[in-house]
N, C-alpha and C positions, 0 to 999 in steps of 0.2 A: 723406378726408384730402387726396387729390391736388388736388381742386377748391379747397379752402381754401388750400393752399400756392400754387397759381397766382395766386389773388387777392392774397395777401400779397406775392408777388414783384412783381406789376404795380404795386401801390401804392408799394412801396419804390423802384421804378424811377422813377415819376413824382415822388416827393418828392425824390429825389436830383437830378433834372433841374431842379426849381424851386428847389433850395437849402433847402428847408424840412424840417421833421421829419415823421416818419410819424404819421398821425392815430391809429394804434393803439398808440402809446407803445411798451411793451416787448414787444409781440407780434411774433414773428419766425417765418419759415418753418422748418419742420422738415426736417432732412436725412433724407429717406426711406431712402436707402441705408444710412446709419448706423443708423437705427431698425430697418431690416430685419435688419441684422447683429446688433443687440442682441437682437431677438426670437429669432433663431435660436440665439444663444448661451444665452439663458434656457431655450429648449426643450431644448437639448443638455445643459445642466446638470441640468434636471429628469430627463432620461433617464439621465444618467451617474451621478448621485448614488446611486440604489439599487444600481446595478451595483458602484460602488466600495465601498459598505457591505458588499454581499454578498461581494466579493472579500476584503475585510478580515476578515470573519468566517471565511471559509474558511482564510485564511492563519493566523489565530490558532488555529483548530482543529487545523490541521496541526502547528503548533509544540507545542501542548499534548499532542497525541497522541504525537508523537515523544519528548517529554520524559518523559511518565509511562509510556508503553508500554515503554520501554527499562529501567525499573527492575527488573521481574522477570527480564529477560535477564541482568542483572548478577548476580543471586542464583543463576541457574542456569548461570553460566559455568563452564568447566572448572576454574577455580581452586577452586570450591566443591565439586567432585566428590569429592575425598578425604574430606570430612566425611561424605558419604553412604555411601561405600564403606568407611569405616574399620572395622576388625575389633577388637572389644574385646580388651584385653590379657588374657593368662592370669592367673588369680588364684592366688596362693599362700595357701591357706586356713588352714593350720595347720602349726606347727613342733612336733614332739613328740620331745624328747630322752629316751633310755632308757639306763640303765646296769645291766649284769648282771655283776658281778665284773670280770674283765679285758676285758669287751666293752662298747663304747659304740656305741649306734645313734642316729642322727639321722634322723627320719622326716619328710619334707616331703609334705604333701597338696596337690595341685593339682587344678584343675577340668578339666584336659585334658592330653594328652600334649604334651611340649615337646622342643626341641633344646637341648642345653647343652654347654658347653665346660669341660674340666677341665685345670688347670695344676698340675703338681707341681714344687716348687722347694725342695729340701732338706727341712726339717721343716715346710713350709707347703704346704697343698693348698687351692686355690681353685677353686670352681665358679661359672661365670657363666651365669645363666639369662636370655637376652634376651627382651624383650617380656613380662615377668612383673611383676605388681604384688603387693607384700607387703601382706596384710591386717593392719592394726595397725602398731605401731612395730617397730623392730629387736629382735631376740632375741639373747641371748648367754649363755654359761655357762662353767663350768670344772669339770673332773672330774679325779680322781686315782685311780690304781690301780697297785699294785706299785711304788711309788716313782716312777712317771711321772705327769706332768700334761699335760692337754690343754685348750686354750681353743678355743671355737667361737663364731662370730658369723654371724648372718643379717641382712642389711640391704639397703635399697633404695638403688641407685645409678643415678639417672637413670631410664631406661626398662628397667632390668634389675635383677635381684636377685643379690647376691653371697653365696656361702656360703664361709666361711673357717675352716679347721681349722689350728691352730698348736700343734705339740708341742714338747717340750723335748729332743727327740732329733734326730739328723741325718736320720732317715727315719721316715715314718709308714706303717703298714700299713693302708690305707684301701681298701675296695671300695665301688663304687657300682653301683646298678642302678635302672632305671625300669620300672615294671610297672603295668598297668591295675588299677583297683579300683572296681567298681560305678559305671561311668560316669565315674569320675575317674582320676587317675593318682597314683602314689606314687613318690617318689624316696627311695631308701634309701641312707644312708651308714653303713658299719659299720667301726669302728676296733677293732683288737686291741691291747690294752695289756698284754701278758704280761710285759714287763720283761726280755726276753731280751737279754743283752749282745751287742754287735756284735763278731764275731771279727776280730782283726787278723792279717793274714798274717805268717808268720814272715820271709819274704823281702822285707818292705817296706823299700825304700831310704829312709834318712833324708835330709833335705835338708841336714844338716850333720854333721861328724865328731864322734864322741863323744870327749872328752878321756881320755887314759890315766890310770889310777890310780897315784899314787906311794905305795908302801907306807910310805915313811919319814914321810909326812905324815899317815898314818892314825892313829887313836887306838890305844892299847895293847891295848884289849879286842878290837879288830878283828883285829890281827895274831895274837892268841892263840886265835882261834876254831878254828884247825886246827893244833894243836901237833904237833911231830914225835913219833913213837911212842917213840923212845929217850929223850927228855928228859921224858917224861910221868912224874909222880910215882907211886909205887906205891900200889895201892889195897888197903885191908884186906879180908880175905875176907868179913867180915860187913857190909861197907858196899857198897851198890850204887852204881855210878857214875851221876852225874846228867848227863844229856845236856844239853849247852849249846845254847841256842837258835840256830837257823839264822839267818844274816844275812837281813835284810829285802830282798826283791827290789827291784832298782832300777826305778823306774817309767819306762816308755818314754815319751818325749815324744809328745804328740798331734800328729798331722800334719793341718794344715788343708787339706782337699781342696776343690777348686773345685766348688761345687754345680752339679748338672745340672738343667736345666729340661726337663720333659716336658709337652707340650701335647696333649691329646686332645679329641675331640669325640664327641657322642652324638646320634644322630637317632632320633626315636621310631619304633617298629616300625610298618610300614604296616598291619598287622593292628589295632594299637591305634588308629591314626588312623581306620581304617574304622569301628571300633566307636564311637569318639567321634562320627563323622559320623552313624551310625545313631541314636545317643542324641539327637542334635540334629535328627533327622528330615531330614537332608540326604542323601536317598537317591541322587541322581545322583553326588555326590562319593564316597559309600561304594561304590557299584557301580564307579566308575572306579578307585578304589584297589584293590579286590578283584580286578577283572579283570586289572589289571597284575600284582598279586601272584600270581594263579593262573597267568598266562602265564609268569612267571619261575620259579615253583615249582609245576609241575603235580602233584607228589607230596605237596604240603602239604594234608592233608585238612582242616585247620582253615580254610584259605583257601577251599576248595570249600564247606564247610558255611556259612561266613559269607556267601559270595556268594549261595548259595541263599536264605538268610534275607533278604538285602537285596532280591533279586528279589521275594520274597513280600511284604515290607513295602512296597515301591514299587508293588505291583500289576502288575508286569511278568511276566505269566504265560507269554506266548508265548516269550520268550527262555529262560525257566526250563525249559519243556517241551522246547525244542530242544537245550538243553545238558546238563541233568541226567541223562537216561537213559544217556548214554555214560559219565558219571562213575560211575553205579551199576553198570554192567557191569564197570568196573574194580575196584569195591569192592562185590561183591554182598552182603556180610554187614555193611555199614555201616547200622545200624538208623536212625541219625539222617538220613542222606541219603535213605533209603527213605521215612521219614515226611515229609520236606520235599517229595519228589516227589509223594507221595499227596495232600498238602495242595494242591499246585498243580493236580493233576488234578481234585481235588474243586472247587476254585474255578472251574475251566473248565467245570464241569457234568458231567464224565465220572465218575460215581460208581462204575460197575462196574469201570472201569480202575483207579481209586484203590483199590478193595477188593482187586483182584487183586494190585496192587503190595504192599499190606500183608501179604497172606496168604503171599506168596512169601518164603522165607528169614526168617521171623519169629523174633526172639530169644525166649528163655524168658521166661515171665511174671514170674518172680521177679527176673530181672536187669533188665527194662525194663517196669515196670507201665504207664508212660505210653504206650508203644507199643500195648499191648493195649487200653488205654482208648480210644484213637483208633480202633482196629479195631472195638470193640464199638459205639461211636457211629456209625461208618460202616455197620455191619451193620443198624442200625435205620433208617438213611436209605434203604437199598435194600430194606427189608421183611423182612430175615432176623431175625425176632424171637427165634426159638429159639436161633440161633447167638449173638445178642447177649446173651441171658439166661445162656447157658453161660459166656461170657467174664466177664460181670459177677459171676457167682457166685464165680469164682476170685479176682476182684479184691477183693471185699468180704471174702472169707475171709482174704486177705492183709493188707488194711488196712481194717478195719470202720469206722474213724473218718472215712473219706472220704465225705462226704454226697453229693457229685456221683455217685459210683459207686452208692450206695444208691438214689438217684433213678433212675439209668439202669436198674438191675435192676428196680425197681418198675414202670417204664413197660413194660419188656419182658414181665414177668410178667402185667401186666394185658392185654396184647395176646394172650397165649396162654392166656387164660381161667383164670388162677389168682388170683382177686381177694383171697382171704384173705392169701396170701403177699405180694401186691402192696401191700395195705394196711399190712402190717407194715413193709415196707421204705420205704413212703412216710412212715410215722411216724418211722422211724429217720433218714430224710433230713431231715425237718423239725426233729428234735432235734439234728442234727449241726452241724458247722462247715464254713464255706466256701461256702455258698449265698447268693445275693443275696435280697433281700426278696421279689421276685416268685416265684422258684423255691421259696422256703420256704413262701410262701402257697399256691402250687399243690400242693405236697406235702401240706400240712395239709388242704386241701380234698378231695383225692382219698382221703386216709386216712379222713376222715369219711364220704365217700360209700360207699366199699367196705367199711368196718367190718373185721371180722376179729379174731383173737385178739391180745391185747396181749402 
């Protein structure tokens, strides 16, 4: 290219000197520097284009990632947390009114224990149950007894339920109590409608003066109600005097007294709350409540028993075995605490210690058959078949319909080489009530194998 350019420039110079035109017409020399720059620019564009496309793809990817990756974060933001942690409201399952003569009872069945507030205002009593939902629509009714009437209403008001009792007197005699019932709670409202009048104190000061009575303005029959003895007409001997009616008592005006408002509140018993937590298998919460209750009331035996049950239900055997023996030393004749300790020792694998715990200070069999049934079963686990058979004999003599005890006796008798008696009790167990299918099948099979008298 450089040689061609040199030739073209030489010819252009000669033509310009002679005043003529170039013999090559439109052919001109190329600007090599400009051509070189254009070539470099083309090569640079060829290199930069893929890079620019790649950078654009990366930028678009980043934007899309930021846009769509943030969507789950919005759903998991703290604002949405209350939806996850929300606790379902307590359900008011049933409203049961009952009337027995001058006694009216309103029974409210709830699915758990609650806190409620009571307000007394004159002849109206209101109970507010926060965070409670009424199943079904509002309930209301009216009762009458001994000339008194009472209206009641149970309705939903926002996130709470209101119970309203309205009487036709200045005061209602209403008692309320909350108690557990088979994993639920019952709120009882009892109203006494005996119709007893309200006594008015004799020294009650009236708000206004009573006007004096003017005898001149009274009717003649009023002035003659108490005649003077000297002016009284003579009475014949055979005629008995007729007593004139006494004047009607003047009714005292009713005094409007300012009604007093009393507001009280009720919190569920911690023991009831703990039982609800156990019913819902919330073992940590139940143990926490019972530990606090036991610390506050160390002499509350029910708190100690339920705490031991909670430890067993949660599988927390170590704290049970560390805590319960000291409680049993304080109450050595508490059969239930002794059974709970033996169960914990048995779950830890210490059968001999569990057996020794049950044998010590055992109650009479008639007063606590379940205690001795556990003792007989534990005797079988340690191989004391004769002792187990002796206890089971007493149990089936006391309650022969208990198929589980019949089965336990049959197993023990078979182990001490009394097959005929064992077969008989196997058969009684298979025919009894309370066994599952596998146990009943086992009892029937052993009865058939061992034979014996029917």
